[in-house]
C-alpha positions in Angstrom: 110.6 -11.9 90.6 112.0 -15.3 91.7 114.0 -15.5 94.8 117.5 -17.0 94.8 116.5 -20.3 96.3 113.8 -20.9 93.7 116.2 -20.0 90.9 118.8 -22.5 92.3 116.2 -25.3 92.5 115.0 -24.7 88.9 118.6 -24.6 87.6 119.4 -27.8 89.4 116.7 -29.6 87.3 118.5 -28.8 84.0 120.3 -32.2 83.8 117.0 -34.0 84.5 115.2 -32.0 81.8 118.0 -32.8 79.4 117.5 -36.5 80.0 113.7 -36.7 80.4 112.4 -33.6 78.6 110.7 -35.3 75.8 109.1 -37.9 78.1 107.7 -35.0 80.2 106.3 -33.0 77.3 104.8 -36.1 75.7 103.0 -36.9 78.9 102.1 -33.2 79.2 100.2 -33.3 75.9 98.5 -36.6 76.7 97.2 -35.2 80.0 96.2 -31.8 78.7 94.3 -33.0 75.6 92.7 -35.7 77.8 91.3 -33.1 80.1 90.8 -30.3 77.5 90.1 -31.9 74.1 88.8 -28.5 72.9 92.5 -27.4 72.6 92.9 -29.9 69.8 91.1 -27.2 67.7 94.3 -25.0 68.1 97.3 -27.3 68.2 98.8 -28.9 65.1 97.9 -32.6 65.1 100.6 -33.4 62.5 103.4 -32.1 64.8 101.9 -34.0 67.7 101.8 -37.3 65.7 105.4 -36.9 64.5 106.7 -35.9 67.9 108.0 -32.5 66.7 105.9 -30.4 69.0 107.0 -32.5 72.0 110.6 -32.1 71.1 110.3 -28.3 70.5 108.5 -27.8 73.8 111.1 -29.9 75.6 113.8 -27.6 74.2 111.9 -24.5 75.3 111.5 -25.8 78.8 115.1 -26.8 79.0 116.2 -23.3 77.8 113.9 -21.7 80.3 115.5 -23.6 83.1 119.0 -22.8 82.0 118.2 -19.1 81.7 115.7 -18.7 84.5 117.9 -16.1 86.1 118.4 -14.2 82.8 115.2 -14.6 80.8 116.3 -11.7 78.6 118.7 -14.1 76.9 115.8 -16.2 75.5 113.5 -13.3 74.5 114.2 -13.8 70.8 112.9 -17.4 71.1 110.0 -16.2 73.1 109.1 -13.7 70.4 109.4 -16.4 67.7 107.0 -18.7 69.6 104.7 -15.7 70.4 104.3 -15.0 66.7 103.0 -18.6 66.3 100.8 -18.3 69.3 99.2 -15.0 68.1 98.7 -16.6 64.7 97.0 -19.6 66.2 94.9 -17.8 68.7 96.6 -18.7 72.0 95.2 -16.5 74.7 96.1 -15.7 78.4 93.4 -18.1 79.6 95.2 -21.0 78.1 98.4 -20.5 80.1 97.0 -21.7 83.5 95.8 -24.9 81.8 99.3 -25.5 80.3 101.0 -24.7 83.6 98.8 -27.1 85.5 99.4 -30.0 83.2 103.1 -29.4 82.8 103.6 -29.7 86.5 101.5 -32.8 86.5 103.6 -34.3 83.8 106.9 -33.5 85.6 105.5 -35.2 88.7 104.2 -38.1 86.7 107.5 -38.8 84.8 110.0 -38.1 87.6 107.9 -39.7 90.4 109.4 -39.3 93.9 112.4 -37.3 92.4 109.9 -34.4 91.8 109.7 -33.3 95.4 107.2 -30.7 96.6 110.0 -28.2 96.7 110.8 -28.8 93.0 107.2 -28.7 91.9 106.6 -25.5 93.9 109.8 -23.8 92.4 108.7 -24.8 88.9 105.2 -23.5 89.5 106.7 -20.1 90.4 109.0 -20.2 87.4 106.3 -21.1 85.0 104.2 -18.1 86.1 107.1 -15.8 85.4 107.7 -17.4 82.0 104.0 -17.3 81.2 103.8 -13.6 82.1 106.6 -12.9 79.6 104.8 -14.7 76.8 101.4 -13.1 77.6 102.9 -9.6 77.7 104.6 -10.0 74.3 101.6 -11.7 72.8 99.3 -8.9 74.0 101.3 -6.4 72.1 101.2 -8.6 69.0 97.4 -9.0 69.2 97.0 -5.2 69.5 99.4 -4.6 66.6 97.6 -7.1 64.4 94.2 -5.7 65.2 95.0 -2.0 65.0 97.2 -1.8 62.0 95.7 -0.6 58.7 93.6 -3.4 57.3 94.3 -5.5 60.4 91.9 -7.7 62.4 91.6 -9.9 65.4 91.3 -13.7 65.3 90.3 -15.3 62.0 88.8 -13.5 59.0 87.0 -14.9 56.0 88.8 -14.8 52.6 87.5 -15.9 49.2 89.7 -18.0 46.9 89.9 -15.6 44.0 92.3 -17.7 41.9 93.7 -21.2 42.2 96.8 -21.8 40.0 98.7 -25.0 39.6 102.4 -24.1 39.8 103.8 -27.6 39.4 102.9 -31.3 39.8 102.8 -30.8 43.6 102.4 -27.1 44.4 99.3 -24.9 43.9 98.9 -21.2 44.6 95.8 -19.7 46.2 95.0 -16.0 45.8 92.9 -14.9 48.7 90.8 -11.8 48.9 88.8 -10.6 51.9 85.1 -11.5 51.7 84.2 -8.1 53.3 86.2 -6.4 50.5 87.8 -4.1 53.1 91.6 -3.4 53.2 94.0 -6.1 54.3 97.1 -5.8 56.5 100.5 -5.5 54.9 103.2 -7.8 55.9 107.0 -8.2 55.8 108.4 -10.6 53.2 109.0 -13.9 54.8 105.9 -13.9 57.1 103.1 -16.4 57.0 99.4 -16.7 57.6 97.4 -19.4 59.5 94.6 -21.1 57.6 91.9 -22.7 59.7 89.9 -25.5 58.0 86.8 -27.4 59.0 87.2 -30.8 57.3 84.3 -33.1 56.8 84.6 -36.2 59.0 87.1 -34.5 61.4 86.0 -33.8 64.9 88.3 -30.8 65.3 89.3 -27.8 63.2 92.8 -27.9 61.8 95.1 -24.9 61.6 98.2 -24.8 59.3 100.6 -22.0 58.6 101.7 -21.1 55.1 104.3 -18.6 54.0 103.1 -15.7 51.8 104.6 -16.1 48.4 104.1 -12.7 46.8 105.2 -9.1 47.6 103.1 -7.2 50.2 100.7 -4.4 49.6 98.6 -6.2 47.0 94.8 -6.5 47.1 95.3 -10.2 47.9 97.4 -12.7 49.8 99.0 -15.5 47.9 100.1 -18.9 49.5 101.7 -21.6 47.4 100.9 -25.0 49.0 102.6 -28.4 48.5 100.4 -31.4 48.2 101.7 -34.4 50.1 101.9 -37.5 47.9 101.0 -39.8 50.8 97.5 -39.1 51.9 98.2 -40.8 55.2 101.0 -38.4 56.0 99.7 -36.2 58.9 101.2 -33.1 57.4 99.0 -33.6 54.3 95.6 -33.3 55.8 95.1 -29.5 55.3 97.3 -29.2 52.3 95.7 -32.0 50.5 92.2 -30.7 51.4 93.2 -27.3 49.9 94.3 -29.0 46.7 91.4 -31.4 46.3 88.4 -29.7 47.9 88.9 -25.9 47.9 88.1 -24.2 44.6 87.8 -20.7 43.3 84.9 -18.9 45.1 85.2 -21.0 48.2 85.9 -19.3 51.6 88.7 -20.0 54.0 89.5 -18.4 57.4 92.9 -16.9 58.0 94.7 -14.9 60.7 96.7 -11.7 60.1 100.3 -12.2 58.9 102.8 -13.1 61.5 106.4 -14.4 61.8 109.9 -13.1 62.6 111.7 -14.6 59.6 111.7 -11.3 57.7 113.7 -9.5 55.0 115.6 -6.5 56.4 114.5 -3.8 54.0 116.7 -1.2 55.7 119.9 -2.9 54.5 121.5 -2.4 51.1 124.0 -5.2 51.3 123.9 -7.9 48.6 121.3 -10.6 49.2 121.4 -14.4 48.6 118.1 -16.3 48.7 118.4 -20.0 48.9 115.5 -22.5 48.8 114.8 -26.2 48.5 111.5 -27.5 47.3 108.5 -25.7 48.7 110.9 -23.6 50.8 111.0 -21.2 47.9 107.7 -19.6 48.9 109.0 -17.0 51.3 112.1 -16.5 49.1 109.9 -15.6 46.1 108.1 -13.0 48.3 111.4 -11.5 49.2 112.6 -11.5 45.5 109.4 -9.8 44.3 109.8 -7.2 47.0 113.4 -6.4 46.3 112.6 -6.0 42.6 109.7 -3.7 43.4 111.3 -1.6 46.1 115.1 -2.0 46.0 116.1 -2.0 42.4 119.7 -1.2 43.2 120.1 -4.1 45.7 122.0 -7.0 44.2 120.1 -10.3 44.8 121.1 -13.9 43.9 118.2 -16.4 43.9 119.3 -20.0 44.1 116.7 -22.8 44.0 117.1 -26.6 44.4 114.5 -29.1 43.3 114.2 -32.7 42.2 113.3 -31.7 38.6 111.2 -29.5 36.5 108.0 -31.4 37.3 108.0 -30.3 40.9 109.7 -26.9 40.3 107.1 -24.2 41.1 107.0 -20.5 40.2 109.8 -21.1 37.6 108.4 -18.7 35.0 107.8 -16.0 37.6 111.4 -16.2 38.8 112.7 -16.2 35.3 110.8 -13.0 34.5 112.2 -11.4 37.6 115.7 -12.6 36.7 115.7 -10.2 33.7 116.2 -7.3 36.0 119.8 -6.0 36.2 120.1 -6.5 39.9 118.9 -10.2 39.9 120.9 -13.4 39.2 119.1 -16.7 39.3 120.4 -20.3 39.4 118.6 -23.6 39.5 119.8 -27.0 40.7 118.1 -30.2 39.8 119.3 -33.4 41.5 117.2 -35.7 39.2 116.5 -33.8 36.0 114.2 -35.3 33.4 115.0 -35.7 29.7 112.7 -32.8 29.0 114.6 -30.7 31.6 117.8 -31.4 29.7 116.3 -30.6 26.3 114.7 -27.4 27.4 117.6 -26.2 29.7 115.2 -25.8 32.6 118.2 -25.9 35.1 121.7 -24.6 35.4 123.4 -27.3 37.5 122.8 -31.0 38.1 123.3 -32.2 41.7 123.3 -30.3 44.9 124.3 -26.9 46.2 127.8 -27.3 47.7 130.0 -25.2 50.0 132.5 -24.8 47.1 129.8 -23.5 44.8 128.7 -21.0 47.3 132.2 -19.8 47.9 132.8 -19.3 44.1 129.4 -17.8 43.2 128.2 -15.7 46.2 129.7 -12.9 48.2 130.5 -14.6 51.5 132.3 -11.5 52.8 129.3 -9.2 53.0 126.1 -10.7 51.6 123.1 -11.5 53.8 121.9 -15.1 53.4 118.2 -16.2 53.7 117.3 -19.8 53.3 114.4 -22.2 53.7 113.7 -25.8 52.8 113.8 -29.4 54.1 115.9 -29.8 57.2 118.7 -31.8 55.5 119.0 -29.0 52.9 119.1 -26.4 55.6 121.8 -28.2 57.6 124.0 -28.3 54.6 123.5 -24.6 53.8 124.0 -23.5 57.3 127.1 -25.5 58.0 128.6 -24.5 54.6 128.1 -20.8 55.4 129.6 -21.1 58.9 132.6 -22.9 57.4 133.0 -20.2 54.8 133.1 -17.6 57.6 129.7 -16.0 57.1 128.9 -14.4 60.5 125.7 -15.4 62.4 124.2 -11.9 62.0 124.1 -12.4 58.2 122.5 -15.9 58.4 118.7 -16.0 58.4 116.6 -19.2 58.1 113.0 -20.4 58.5 111.8 -23.9 59.6 108.4 -25.1 58.5 106.9 -26.5 61.7 108.4 -26.3 65.3 111.7 -24.6 65.4 114.8 -26.8 65.1 118.3 -25.9 66.0 120.9 -26.0 63.2 123.6 -24.8 65.5 122.9 -27.8 67.8 123.1 -30.1 64.7 126.4 -28.6 63.7 127.9 -29.2 67.1 126.7 -32.8 67.0 128.3 -33.4 63.7 131.6 -31.9 64.9 131.8 -34.3 67.9 130.7 -37.3 65.8 127.2 -37.7 67.4 
């Protein structure tokens, strides 16, 4: 436990972290990877290049300082990050390395303002925070390994089928090379795929949502190909599209993630997706149809047009069930889309449409897609009076904060 003086010192640094947080975390990654380049085999290079990881870590450090006297308040965030860590293979021995370089970065960026007293207080605080992560992650590792069909680390899977779903999205059906049982998962969860790419010094790990219902003999991921080959996000996705074929082997970790469908509830369900964000939504839809045939579900998908709209036929088939309603929005439909009635509405999902076509009084809302799409959906639901406990969302990449964006909009930032 931290003493009162240490807590007061750490909390006194909150304004400094708010101002210099991203500078500190940027410097932290520079120092750590410089001294431990082997960790580049674990961390997402794309998030590093785009600054998303630095921003996410800065937010976590800031929150830890704010709540250092009440860490229970940030346990949900800790668990969310812990899922990612377990999926990537972050282990207890990595934490001292992180702590050492975080303190070096604080000292480097703040200079003389980072007194020995402040560095010592943050060292103690970091150890407490690290212990919380390690404890939670230990439980997750044990659960992943000891569940039926579970395993530790990465396991070899064969690409049983590769199916092009649209001009930009392809599904990969993965079966275990050892032919043994595979772990179940909760709709909304993801797996990590580890790739060794020719010409790349380090391995690359990316996380992809599972896009089918659980308890099959395979896992399915539906992956978007980035159109710009230079885009850092596209390295693994494009490699999967262009180089991985049926019969090839990929390594994956056991399913993880806390964006999950609550199967204990019977309330009506609204699933909203934009672009490739439909992957966890389709998993949820398939699961509801298979196991909750009495639960009303409204599936709403937004895409540019029919060329990039994946899994359309699958959703159309599921929409024939009595408990399912499905709507499609295209913002730039093609002439073929118009002729074949591939969509229901032209334009974007709006607050007014949600108010008129969904049960804002009692439904649970799950949504995933590009950040601008998610901001619109989130803010629309809040304005319609949907309570926070009925709003569930997933970011692809480091966690953002839609509540923070909402507050910025309200004050004109």
